[in-house]
TORMI-80672 format. One record per residue (C-alpha): residue in three letters; x, y, z. Coordinates in steps of 0.1 Angstrom, whole numbers, padded with zeros to 4 digits, always signed. Layout:
BEGIN
ALAXYZ/...
***
This chain:
BEGIN
MET+0650+0147+0531/ASN+0650+0157+0494/ALA+0631+0190+0497/CYS+0652+0219+0483/CYS+0632+0249+0495/ASP+0616+0242+0529/VAL+0595+0214+0541/VAL+0559+0225+0537/ASN+0524+0211+0529/ARG+0502+0232+0506/GLY+0469+0215+0515/VAL+0447+0185+0510/ALA+0419+0175+0487/ALA+0385+0160+0496/TRP+0362+0138+0476/ASN+0335+0112+0482/GLY+0341+0109+0519/LYS+0379+0107+0516/LEU+0408+0130+0522/TYR+0439+0130+0500/LEU+0472+0144+0510/ALA+0508+0142+0499/THR+0539+0137+0520/VAL+0573+0153+0516/ASP+0588+0119+0509/ALA+0565+0117+0478/ARG+0537+0094+0491/LEU+0500+0099+0483/ILE+0479+0091+0514/ILE+0441+0084+0512/LEU+0422+0088+0545/ASP+0387+0080+0556/ALA+0373+0115+0563/ALA+0352+0104+0592/SER+0376+0082+0611/GLY+0411+0093+0598/LYS+0419+0057+0590/VAL+0446+0053+0563/LEU+0430+0036+0533/LYS+0459+0038+0509/ASP+0495+0047+0511/ILE+0510+0051+0476/LEU+0546+0058+0467/THR+0544+0080+0437/ILE+0581+0076+0427/GLU+0607+0049+0422/PRO+0622+0039+0456/GLY+0653+0058+0465/GLN+0648+0086+0440/PRO+0654+0122+0454/TYR+0619+0136+0448/ALA+0596+0154+0473/ILE+0560+0166+0473/THR+0550+0198+0489/GLY+0521+0206+0467/ALA+0484+0198+0472/PRO+0467+0170+0453/ARG+0438+0180+0429/ILE+0408+0158+0422/ALA+0387+0158+0390/LYS+0362+0132+0379/GLY+0375+0105+0402/LYS+0412+0111+0394/VAL+0438+0124+0419/LEU+0463+0146+0401/ILE+0497+0151+0418/GLY+0531+0163+0407/GLN+0564+0165+0426/GLY+0595+0186+0432/GLY+0630+0174+0424/SER+0645+0195+0396/GLU+0672+0208+0420/PHE+0683+0171+0424/SER+0685+0166+0386/GLN+0653+0146+0383/ARG+0628+0143+0355/GLY+0595+0159+0364/TYR+0561+0143+0357/LEU+0524+0146+0364/SER+0505+0115+0376/ALA+0468+0107+0378/TYR+0456+0080+0402/ASP+0422+0064+0406/ALA+0406+0081+0436/GLU+0390+0049+0448/THR+0416+0022+0442/GLY+0448+0043+0442/GLU+0459+0026+0410/LEU+0480+0047+0386/ASP+0458+0058+0357/TRP+0483+0078+0335/ARG+0516+0097+0338/TRP+0529+0125+0316/TYR+0566+0134+0317/VAL+0576+0170+0313/VAL+0610+0164+0296/PRO+0623+0135+0275/GLY+0643+0106+0289/ASP+0671+0085+0275/PRO+0665+0081+0238/ALA+0681+0046+0240/LYS+0652+0035+0261/GLY+0625+0049+0238/PHE+0600+0076+0243/GLU+0567+0074+0261/ASN+0548+0094+0235/PRO+0553+0114+0203/GLN+0556+0146+0223/MET+0587+0133+0242/GLU+0602+0123+0208/ALA+0596+0158+0194/ALA+0608+0174+0226/ALA+0641+0155+0224/LYS+0649+0175+0192/THR+0649+0207+0213/TRP+0676+0193+0236/SER+0712+0185+0230/GLY+0741+0165+0246/GLN+0732+0139+0272/TRP+0705+0158+0290/TRP+0690+0126+0305/LYS+0720+0121+0327/THR+0713+0154+0345/GLY+0675+0147+0346/GLY+0663+0178+0328/GLY+0641+0191+0356/GLY+0606+0205+0348/ALA+0590+0192+0380/PRO+0553+0204+0382/TRP+0553+0208+0420/ASP+0520+0226+0426/SER+0503+0244+0397/ILE+0476+0220+0386/ILE+0440+0228+0377/TYR+0411+0210+0360/ASP+0388+0228+0336/PRO+0353+0212+0332/THR+0346+0233+0302/THR+0374+0218+0281/ASN+0379+0186+0302/TYR+0416+0195+0302/VAL+0441+0195+0330/TYR+0464+0226+0329/VAL+0498+0221+0346/GLY+0526+0247+0351/THR+0560+0231+0347/GLY+0592+0238+0365/SER+0626+0252+0356/GLY+0655+0233+0341/ALA+0682+0214+0359/PRO+0709+0222+0361/TRP+0710+0258+0349/PRO+0722+0276+0328/SER+0708+0257+0299/GLU+0741+0252+0281/ILE+0752+0230+0309/ARG+0723+0206+0307/SER+0718+0211+0269/PRO+0751+0222+0252/GLY+0743+0242+0222/SER+0711+0256+0237/GLY+0676+0248+0223/ASP+0642+0255+0237/ASN+0643+0225+0260/LEU+0606+0215+0259/TYR+0585+0214+0280/LEU+0603+0234+0307/SER+0587+0266+0321/SER+0555+0260+0302/ILE+0518+0258+0305/VAL+0507+0224+0293/ALA+0471+0212+0286/LEU+0464+0174+0289/ASP+0432+0155+0283/LEU+0419+0144+0318/ASP+0406+0111+0307/THR+0437+0099+0288/GLY+0466+0121+0299/LYS+0474+0128+0263/TYR+0490+0161+0253/VAL+0467+0187+0238/TRP+0488+0219+0236/HIS+0515+0238+0254/TYR+0529+0274+0256/GLN+0565+0278+0267/ALA+0569+0311+0286/THR+0607+0310+0288/PRO+0624+0290+0260/GLY+0659+0278+0269/GLU+0652+0286+0306/SER+0684+0295+0325/TRP+0672+0316+0354/ASP+0649+0295+0375/TYR+0620+0311+0358/ASP+0595+0283+0364/ASN+0558+0284+0356/THR+0546+0269+0388/SER+0526+0299+0401/GLN+0489+0293+0402/LEU+0468+0290+0370/PHE+0433+0304+0366/THR+0405+0299+0340/ALA+0379+0325+0332/ASP+0354+0337+0306/LEU+0364+0371+0293/THR+0354+0394+0265/LEU+0385+0402+0244/GLY+0384+0424+0213/GLY+0346+0423+0215/LYS+0345+0385+0215/PRO+0339+0360+0243/ARG+0369+0339+0251/HIS+0375+0310+0275/VAL+0410+0316+0288/VAL+0437+0303+0311/MET+0459+0329+0329/GLN+0491+0329+0348/ALA+0518+0353+0361/PRO+0550+0332+0363/LYS+0585+0342+0374/ASN+0596+0358+0342/GLY+0575+0389+0349/PHE+0548+0386+0322/PHE+0511+0381+0328/TYR+0498+0356+0302/VAL+0463+0351+0288/LEU+0459+0321+0266/ASP+0430+0305+0248/ALA+0420+0276+0270/LYS+0410+0254+0241/ASN+0440+0257+0218/GLY+0467+0276+0237/GLU+0467+0306+0215/LEU+0485+0336+0230/LEU+0460+0364+0235/SER+0480+0387+0257/ALA+0514+0389+0274/THR+0520+0421+0294/ARG+0543+0434+0322/PRO+0522+0443+0352/ARG+0549+0469+0361/PRO+0576+0487+0340/MET+0610+0470+0341/CYS+0645+0478+0330/ARG+0659+0454+0304/ALA+0676+0427+0324/SER+0708+0411+0312/THR+0700+0379+0331/GLY+0666+0371+0318/PRO+0639+0376+0291/ARG+0637+0411+0276/ALA+0606+0431+0283/SER+0588+0421+0251/ILE+0571+0391+0235/ALA+0575+0382+0199/ARG+0537+0380+0192/ARG+0539+0361+0159/ALA+0560+0333+0174/GLY+0543+0337+0208/ARG+0575+0335+0228/SER+0597+0358+0249/ARG+0629+0371+0236/THR+0659+0361+0257/ARG+0696+0369+0259/LYS+0720+0340+0257/PRO+0732+0324+0289/THR+0768+0336+0281/THR+0755+0372+0285/ALA+0740+0363+0319/ARG+0772+0348+0331/ARG+0792+0378+0320/ALA+0768+0401+0338/ARG+0771+0380+0370/ALA+0809+0381+0367/ARG+0809+0419+0363/TRP+0786+0421+0394/SER+0807+0398+0415/ALA+0838+0417+0406/ARG+0825+0449+0422/SER+0834+0458+0457/THR+0808+0455+0484/ALA+0804+0492+0486/GLU+0798+0494+0448/ARG+0773+0466+0449/THR+0752+0482+0476/THR+0754+0519+0466/GLY+0724+0531+0446/SER+0730+0543+0410/ARG+0711+0544+0378/CYS+0697+0512+0364/ARG+0716+0504+0332/SER+0696+0494+0302/VAL+0700+0496+0264/ARG+0673+0523+0263/ARG+0668+0538+0297/PRO+0632+0549+0301/ALA+0625+0582+0318/TRP+0610+0565+0349/CYS+0641+0545+0355/THR+0658+0570+0377/SER+0679+0557+0406/LEU+0680+0528+0431/PRO+0679+0535+0468/THR+0711+0534+0488/ARG+0714+0503+0510/ALA+0738+0495+0538/ALA+0769+0475+0528/THR+0756+0441+0537/PRO+0775+0410+0526/MET+0755+0390+0500/SER+0757+0356+0486/PRO+0763+0351+0448/ARG+0727+0341+0444/MET+0714+0372+0462/ARG+0737+0394+0440/THR+0720+0381+0408/THR+0684+0374+0418/THR+0673+0398+0446/PRO+0649+0423+0429/TRP+0659+0454+0449/GLY+0651+0489+0439/ARG+0620+0511+0440/SER+0623+0529+0407/CYS+0631+0498+0387/PRO+0616+0472+0411/SER+0624+0441+0390/ALA+0657+0450+0375/SER+0684+0424+0381/PRO+0712+0436+0404/ALA+0736+0422+0378/THR+0728+0453+0357/TRP+0735+0478+0385/ASN+0766+0500+0386/THR+0777+0489+0352/
***
């Protein structure tokens, strides 16, 4: 089984007397809603590839929209649209570019390849859109939240860094054609498993005294984003709660003109992890002040915890601490 993070099913879709569900081995099943009879059994991947589907299908205007997981197995993520009646593939949009020697599926993949380096296609690239998919009838766009890179950190999969489009992004596609419309990349050069696969929402809001149709998301990097649903303009990017500056992820600010988060280089992240791993168990689990470049007044102390053995991943990703709830443990006791 090629599911990295538990074998689950996040739901089914219903349309025109049929039920649509995805299986963990990446098949799309169409059932007769009245009898439960299997009408279609569609393999959404190439046979033998290590993908899995745990997300729920979405249906819009007679199209079944489905992504997949597989970034952890060095796969190339994509979003597919199938005809809800016949089960035929209508269109497919890849998140990251493939092997340049084989050509690119569209101009966006060719442009994205310029943001990668090395032989990224041999490691897949990642970006799997495993659940966050919505349709907006106002714009007739499909909004999809894309996954993190594989492998990470970025300088392994893309030596020399680069933004690595379209990882950790919100992407708008035309429902009818599957063509790219716009994107916003929340974490350029993603190296921390900060995917954008949390749920997306659309709404009509009044911002600055003007009505705006927006799409919103709170992904893993800790910001809450509000974007113009028609053109992807960044309208707001805020931290729901105050945070210490983390050495292993985006800083607590957004460069508004460029519309992107500021990030430290992966080398800094690795050094922080190394410093953290070198500490004794007692040092790692005893509360102390949360280190930051500019320590805010509210960042006081972290609670003392029992000396419990931790895996390397827990040491660098578990968001413990009440005063600085989202500070990376890699910055503690340094």
